[in-house]
C-alpha positions as MATLAB code, in Angstrom:
seq = 'MPLWTEWWVWMSGALILATLEVLIPGYIFLGFAIGAAMMGLLILFGISASGFALTLVIFSVLSLISYLVMRKYFALKTGQVKIWETDVND';
ca = [
     -27.310  116.563    8.061;
     -28.128  119.942    6.436;
     -30.860  119.978    3.832;
     -28.658  121.418    1.061;
     -26.520  118.272    1.152;
     -29.430  116.080    0.050;
     -29.614  115.191   -3.636;
     -33.416  115.221   -3.767;
     -33.519  118.864   -2.632;
     -31.452  119.883   -5.651;
     -33.574  117.736   -7.976;
     -36.757  119.264   -6.546;
     -35.288  122.714   -7.123;
     -34.433  121.737  -10.691;
     -38.005  120.581  -11.265;
     -39.402  123.838   -9.875;
     -37.037  125.920  -12.013;
     -37.874  123.890  -15.122;
     -41.573  124.443  -14.438;
     -40.920  128.182  -14.134;
     -39.150  128.035  -17.494;
     -42.257  126.535  -19.070;
     -44.453  129.232  -17.536;
     -42.030  132.109  -18.246;
     -40.017  131.103  -21.351;
     -36.728  132.714  -22.245;
     -34.003  130.185  -21.386;
     -33.300  131.991  -18.096;
     -34.572  129.488  -15.553;
     -33.533  126.526  -17.703;
     -29.834  127.208  -17.110;
     -30.419  127.248  -13.357;
     -32.561  124.107  -13.610;
     -29.811  122.239  -15.445;
     -27.243  123.483  -12.913;
     -29.418  122.290  -10.022;
     -29.962  118.909  -11.689;
     -26.224  118.457  -12.252;
     -25.571  119.470   -8.634;
     -28.134  116.880   -7.513;
     -26.425  114.213   -9.618;
     -23.025  115.124   -8.188;
     -24.349  114.773   -4.646;
     -26.170  111.542   -5.544;
     -22.891  110.019   -6.778;
     -21.065  111.111   -3.630;
     -19.253  114.204   -4.906;
     -20.130  117.019   -2.551;
     -18.567  120.236   -1.320;
     -17.482  120.750    2.260;
     -19.485  123.902    2.901;
     -22.589  125.782    1.841;
     -20.643  128.584    0.140;
     -18.602  126.183   -1.980;
     -21.774  124.289   -2.901;
     -23.343  127.526   -4.140;
     -20.210  128.370   -6.127;
     -20.269  124.956   -7.814;
     -23.998  125.384   -8.561;
     -23.326  128.834  -10.019;
     -20.522  127.587  -12.243;
     -22.603  124.635  -13.462;
     -25.524  126.978  -14.203;
     -23.285  129.404  -16.074;
     -21.756  126.629  -18.172;
     -25.175  125.213  -19.043;
     -26.482  128.695  -19.941;
     -23.502  129.355  -22.216;
     -23.884  125.973  -23.922;
     -27.589  126.594  -24.492;
     -26.889  130.077  -25.803;
     -24.402  128.679  -28.302;
     -26.711  125.821  -29.307;
     -30.013  127.726  -29.582;
     -28.752  131.094  -30.864;
     -29.274  132.328  -34.394;
     -26.219  132.340  -36.603;
     -24.302  135.617  -36.810;
     -26.015  137.949  -39.242;
     -29.014  135.674  -39.582;
     -32.413  137.330  -39.328;
     -35.654  135.491  -38.814;
     -37.932  136.283  -41.780;
     -41.630  135.438  -41.689;
     -42.961  134.369  -45.095;
     -46.622  134.070  -44.136;
     -48.928  135.881  -41.786;
     -50.676  134.010  -39.021;
     -54.009  135.344  -40.290;
     -53.589  133.953  -43.832;
];
């Protein structure tokens, strides 16, 4: 059985990507980590693609959806500007 069909490989990848997100913040790797975790859960529950290319497409779509949801959830409101009232040295 190929390695990319194992659920734990996707979960390990998600853990590595989430660790990268902690080290290099910016919500870039977090979308891929969530996509990999969802792909691992799909495979764990028996829903898997028939080929490697289709598996990568599903992972890409899941990552894109999670990135867009995070962008909507964590983004500043339109026209909103972050204003600092105090200085860190005060």
